[in-house]
N, C-alpha and C positions, 0 to 999 in steps of 0.2 A: 776693219783696220783700227783696232783700239790703240790706246796709249799715245796719241798724238795731240788730239785736239779736243776743246770743250766747245760744243756747238750750241747755238741758241735752240732751245728745245722745240722739236716739231710739234709738240703737243702743248704750246703755249695757251692756246684757247682752253684746253682741257684743264690746265693748271688754274687759270682765271676762274673756271667754273667751279673749282673745289674751294677756293677761298675767296670767291666772289670778286676780289681784285687784289692784285699784287702791284707793287710799284711797277710802272711801265706798261701796265695792261692797257692803259688809255693814252693816247697822244694828243687828246684834245684839251685845250685850254677853256674851261667852262666858267672862269672867274665871272662873276657879274651875273650869271644866268642861274646860279644855284644857291641854296643856303650855304653859309660859311661857318665852319667850326674853328675856333682858335685854340692852339695848344701853346704851351711854354713850360718851363720848368716850374713845378708845383702847381700847375693848372692844366686840366685836361677836358676838352669837350664843350667850352663855353660857347653859347650860341645856337646849340642844337635843340630846337623847340618843335613840338607837335609834329613828329616824323608820322608818315603813314605807311602803310604796308604797299608792297609792289616795288617796281623798278624805279630807282631815282639815283641822283648823284648828289654828294656833298663835297663841297670844296673844304679841304683841310689846310689850314694856314697857321704856319709856325711863327708866332710874333715874339718867340723868346730869343735867347742868345746862344743857344747850343742845338746841335742836331738832335733830332728826336724820331723814334719810331712810334706810329700811331696804329693801334689796333682797335677794331670794334669787336667787342667781346660779349659773351653771355656772362653776366656778373655772377651767376650762380655756379658756374663750372669752370670759368676762365677760358672757355673754349673760344677760338678765334673765328669770326665771321669774315672779316676783311682786314687788310693792313696796308699802310704806306710805309715804306722803309726809307731811312736816311733822308728825312725831311730837314733840309738846311734852314737856318735862321733866315727870317724875312722872305720865304718863299711858300708857295701854295701848290697842292697837287689835288686832282680829283679822286674821289673814292666813290666808285660805282657800286650800288647796292641793289639788293633785291630782298626787301625785308618782308617778314610775316608777323603773325601774332605771337609776340614774344617779348622778352625784356632784354634790353640793350645798354651798353655803356662803352665809353672810349677809355682805353688804357694807354697811357703815354710813357714811354721809356726813354727819357732824355739821357744824353751822355753824362756819365759820372753822377747819376742821381737815381734814387730808388724810384720804382714804378709808381705812378699816380693814376688812380682810377677816377673817373668822372662820375657824376650822378647817374643812377640807373633811370631809363626811360621805358615805359611800358607801352607797347602797341596793342591795342585791344581789337582792331579790326582785321578782316582778311583771314587767309589760312595760315597755318603754321609756316615757319620759314622753309623755303624750297630746298636749301642746303643746310645740313646740321653744322653747327660750330664744331671746329676742329680743336682738340686738346693740344696745346703746344708741346713740342718735343724738345728736351733738354739733352745735354751731353751726358748726363747720368742715365737717361733713358736708353741711349744708344750704346752705353758702354758694353752691355752683354753682347750686342750685335757685332760691335767692333772686335771684341775678344774672339767670338765664334768664327768671324770672317778671317781674321788674321790666322787662326789655327788652319782653316781651309786653304789659305794662300801659302802658308808654311809648308804644308803637306804637298800641294801642288808644285812648289819649287823643287822639292826633292824628286818628285816624278819627272820634272822638266829635266833636272840635271842627268837623270838616268837616260832619258829619251835622246838628249843631245850627245851623250857618251856613245850611245849606240850608233847614232847618225855619223859621227867622226869615224868610228871603226868601219862603218859601211863605205863611207867615201874612200877610206884607204884601200878597201877591197876592191873598189873599181867597177862594182856592178850598178849600172844605171837604174834598172828597175828596183833593186833593193834600196838604193840610195833614195829614190823618189819616195818610197814607202815609208823609209825612216824619216825623211824631211817632214812628210805630212804628220806623222805621229808627234814629232817634236813641236811642229807648228801648232797642232791642235792643243797640246799640253799647255802651251803658252797662252793660247787664245782663251782658255777657260779660267785664266786668272783675271777676268775682266774688270773688277772694280778697284784695283790697286794701283791705278796709273801714277798718281803723283807720288806714292811711297816708293816707287822704283827709281825715281831721279834719272840720272844720266844712263843708267843701265838699260832703260826702255829701248833707247835708240840703238844702243850697241847689240841688243838682242833682237829687235824686230823693226828697226828704222826703214824708212822708205827712201827712195833716190829722189823724191820731190824736193826741189829747192837746192840740190847739190849742183855745184857748177858743171860737172861733166855727167850728171844723171846717173844712169846704171854703170857708166864706166868711171865714175868718180872713186878714188881711193877710199873715201869716207863711207862708201856704201858697203855695209857688212851685214852680218847677222843672218837670221833665217830667210829674210826676203832676198838676200843677196844670193844665198845658196838656191833658193828657188829659182831665181832668174838663171843662174848657171846651168841647173840640171835640165831646165826646159828650153834652152837656147844653145845647146850643142857643145857646152863646156864638159869635159870629162870629170867624173867624180874626184879622181885623184887631184885635178888642178884645184879643187875647192877644199882641199883639206886644211890649208892655212887659215881660210876663212872659218872653217869649222872649228879649229883650234881656239881661235879668237872668241868665237861664240861661246864655246865650253868655258872659257875663263870669265866671260861676263856673267854667265849663269851661276857659276860658282861664287863669284863675287857678290851678286845679288843674293844668293841663298845665304851667305854668311853675314851680310850687312842687314838683311830684312829685319831680324829681331830687334835691332837697335833704332830702327826708323818708326816714326809716328804715323799712325793713320787718322787723318782728320774725320771726326764722326760724320760731318756733312758729306764726305765722299760716298758713303754707302747709299743713302737715298738718291744723291745725284747720279751715280753710276748705274743704279738699278735701270735708269732710263736711258743713259748715254751709250751703253753697251750695245743695245739693239738700235739706237739711232745710227750709230757709226756702222753697224752691219747694213742698215738700209742705205746709207749714203756711199759706202765704200765697197762692200761685198757684192750686194745686188746689182751695182752698175758695172762691176768688174774693174773699178779704178785702182784697187789694191793689188789685183792679180799681176804677178810677175811671170805667168806663163803656164802655171800648173792647172788652172781652171778649177780649182778646188774652193771656190767661194762658198758653195753651199755646205761643205764640211765645216768651214769656218763659221758659218751662221749656226750650224748645229752646236759648236763648241761655245759660241757666244750665248746661245739659249742655256747652256750648262752653267756658264758663268753668271748668268742673269738669275738663274733658279738658286744658285749658291747665295747670292744677295739677298733674294726674297725670303729664303729660309732663315737667314740671320736676322732679317728686319721683321718677320712675321709677328713676334709677340708684341712689338711696338705698333706696327702699321695696320695690321689686320683689323684692329678695333677702332682705328681712326679713319680708314679709307674704305667708303662704301663700295668702290669698284673692285676691291681686293679678289672677290670670288671670280671675277672675269679674267683675271691673269692666268690662271691655269687652263681656262678654255682656249685662249688665244695662243699660249705656248703650245699646247698639244696641236692646234690646227696648224701652226707654224711647222712644227716637227713633221707632220705628215706630209706637208708639202715639200719640205726640204728632202725628205726620204725618196721622193720621186725622181730626184736627181742622181741617186745612188745606183749604179749599174751592178748587175749580177757578179761581174768580175772584180768588183771592189773599187772600180775607178768611178770618177764623178763627171757629171755633165756640168760645164760651166753655166752659171746663171744666165748669161747673155745667149746661150745656145738652148735653153729650154723651149719647148713648144709654146705657142702664144698663150694658150688657156691656162696652162700651169704658171707660166711667168706672171700673168695678170693676177691670178689667185695668190701667188706668193707675194707679190708686191702689196696686194691689199691686206693679206694677213700680217705681214711685218709692220706695215703703216699703222694698221689698227692696234697691234701690240705696243708699238711706240706710244700711241695716244693713250692707251690704258695705263702704261707705266709712267707717263709724264707727271701726273699729280703727285706721285711719291715724292719727287724732288722737292715740290713745294710745301707739302704736309710735313716732311721729314726735316726741313730746314731747321736747324737749331735756333731757338728764340729765347730771349730773356723773358722772364715772367715776374722779376722783382727788381 
């Protein structure tokens, strides 16, 4: 069930493992138990002396007057080992580290101030760093990915408009079986547009909104779009009785298709949605929570995989050289696809995820969960950062 919520990443631990620590990865106040490094406007990393290899925690304290981002970097490349974001004045937060034999420095990016890099410190004992420094991603780095993905979405909206037109015609014809098939084609066309949530604005709810939170639920006049048609077609309502809903849906799709070229896509959306598409599939489709009667959650997961792969293709030039887990993505996507296909009957209908045999259901849950974990670090690595 995309296009509705932004969830806390299921792979938060995996994300922390890529950049060693992100703000919020530790909830423990270790002040007084660990070395303290102070930062301020014009000063970065004072107090960091004689670090050693291995796991450790450094308390980062902002003694300045403006909010500051603090990165631990490889001074030779600018690659980031760890970060603390949004460190307010007169506050401290722990930075959990696992250091190796390498050179390190703190880089501070105070608000309205150029970046300041502290002195480089060399650790000469122990093995090399267990996790490589990650080169920061800038908006310019992601510009090509955004352009490519917007082209994908624009073409997909054209296909969606065609599928919805067919759906409306089929509803008018009154054939239930044909209407159900046309609905599924339109629904999957929309689900393949997985990473453009915020760009769609109010059109998202008009096209694929859920009844959750509406005063009258599925009977609420505000419940429309693809999910409303699904509910009607699988709950005894005639196709012709849904023509008005279909007409409104077609108008919303046409409006989005016309409006999309004028809307801006935030570069951060692509790395974030690369993870969230399948996270939402795990939470809403595998559980049946989004199902309005069709039982086609597995088909939706297949479309979500298509949307995820489209994002990954766009991001590949930037992310494949930054994320060591990139080769695992193809393996887990293929594994998930094979398991999803087990729910596709020879007659073209689908087994609902909740009706799968126990072994297939267990394997599918595990595969989607693992895919979500492998995708999670992309959101952290691809987060646009200041470097100067």
